[in-house]
N, C-alpha and C positions, 0 to 999 in steps of 0.2 A: 462521366457520372463521377468519376474520380476527383475531379476538380470540385463539383459540388458537394462532394462528400467534405473535403478539406474545408472549403469555404465555410460549411455549416459547423464542423468542430471547430475552427477559429471564431465564429461568432459566438459559440457556447463557452469558449474559454473568456472571451470577453464579458460575457453575464458573469462569470466566475468571479472574475477580477474586480468588476463593478460591486457585486453583492459581497465581497469579502472586503473590500475597502468600506462600504457602508457599514459593516460590523465593526471593523476596526475603529472608524471614527465614533460610533455610537459607545463603545467601550471605554473611550476616554483614557486608555492607559490602564484601566482597571481589569486586571486579569481574570477576575471572577463576576465582574458585572453581568447580569442576566443569566449567570449558571444557577445549576441546581434542577433542572429538568433532563435535558440530554446530555448535558456535559457541565463539567465544575469550570470550565474555562473556554468561554466562548471566543474569547480574543486570541488565545492559543491556536485554535482551529481555523479562525479568520486569517490569521497569520499565514498559517500553513497552506490553506488554498491560496491565497494571494500569490505566495512564493510559487506553488505548482503552476498556476495560470501564467503568471511571468518567465517561467522558463518555457512553458509550451509555446508562448507568444515571442519568444525571444527578446523579451525585456529585462534590462539589467535590474539587480536587486534581489533576485529570488534566493541567493546563498543567505544574504542579511535576513531575510524573513525566515529562512528554514532555522538559522540560529536563535533568532528572537523566539520563535514559536516554540522551540525546545526548551528554551531557557525559562519561558512563561509558566510552562508545565511542569517544571522539575518536580513540585511538590503535589501535582495533580493526581487524583485516583487511577488505577491503572487503564481504564477504558480511554480516558482522554490523553493521558500520556502516550500509550501504544498507539492511539489514533493519529496524534500529530506526527508521531515518527514515520507512521504508515504512510501519511498523504505529503511527507516531506522526503525523507531520506529512501524509503523503501521505493515508492513510485518513481523517484529519480533513478534509482539503481536498476528497476526493471526496465527501464526505457533507456539505459546506456548514458544517461546524463552524468551520473557520478558513478565512482568506484567505493565500496565500502571500506572505509578505513578502520582501524582496529578501535579507535574512540567510540565510533558509531556503534559497532558491534557489541561493544563492552555495556553501553548504555542500552542497547536493546535487550541485552540477555539480564540486565538488572531488572528491567522492565518485566520480563518473562516471569522472574523468579516474584515479583509482585502480583503478577496475574494468577500465579499458581496458588498463593495464598489467598486470593480473594474468592476463588470457586465461580467467577463470572464466565460464561461462555464465550461473550463478545470480547471479554478482555484475554482469555486463552487464545482466540483465533487472532486478534492483531498481534499479540506479542509473539506467538509462534511463527505467524507469517512472517513478520520483521525478522526475525533471527534465521529462519530458514532461508528467505531469499537473499539475504545479505551473504550468509557463508555460501551459498551456490555460485555467487559471484566473486568468491574469493578462491585463490588456489590455495589448496590445502587437502587434509583428509577429513573433512567434515561432512562430506556429500551424503553419506549414508545417514546421518543424523538429521541432516536438514530435510532430505525426503520422508524421515519417520516423522518429523515434526508435521510436515505438508499432510501426510496421512491422517494424522489426527484432526488438522484443520478441515480436511475434506469431510472426515466423518462426522463432525459437529454440523458442517455444512448441509451434508445431505439429510440429516435429522432435523433440519431447519432451525438450527440453534446459532446459527451464525449465517453471514450473507452467501448465497448460492452463487453470486458473481465470482467467489473465490475458486469453485469447482474447475471451470476450464483454465483458469490460470495455472492450478495445481497440475491438471492432466497435461499441458502443455509441457511442463518440466518432468513429468514422469515419462511420457514420449521421449523427451531428449535423453534421458536416462537410459530407456531402453535401447536407444540407436547406440549410444555410446557403449552398452554391453552387447553389441550386433545383434541384438534382437530387431532387425529391421523390419520384419512382418508385423511384429506387435508394436513399432513405433509409428508405421504407417497407420496400422487399424486404429490406434488411439487418436492418432493426429485428425484422421478423417472423422471419427466421432465428434471429437471436441469441436473441429470446424463447423460439421454439421449442426450441431445443438447451438452454436452462436450464432450461426444464419437464421436458424429456426426462431431463435429469440430474439430477432431483431436486429443484429449485428454485434460485433466484438466490442465491449465494453472497455478493456484492457488488452492491449498487444505486448506482452512481454518480449524483451529483448534476449533470445537463448541462441 
């Protein structure tokens, strides 16, 4: 069954690779072509997803895709900018593919400031998640701040103003924090509840590295 699951996930990533390449080809190098409905830069998101699919499949070129995607959305609105950072650097950090460098964290922090001005919940959720997950993977004294950001993201997700897929990801890190503070019973209880919710929902969407 594990082999079947891996084969299925690999096939899905090949679909992501194919569809993102189609979108890149259709954009023809125009960062805003096709924008205006869900995103201001379909090209930026397509590059982000191609990079994600490439590292998942072990194909070279994903770093260049990440850099190109982030450059393309430098002047985009905060939802698109935060979304590209989320599906490039944050996903790679969560899965142990990248370590968060200072330049990446700095850009994420700048986008968080933009999101706070926009008043848009999706922008809030993406920007706060980016900063929080990056800080949690650095050595430093920002752990409490990162967990507070995740608590805020969880709140808007619980109120269905942001993707509820964020909830189990956040709870995983809260459980880790409980274990680090030697609240082992609390950590086990939350871990079991999170895993149960994921199984009932049809399986884990993301498996963060903690």
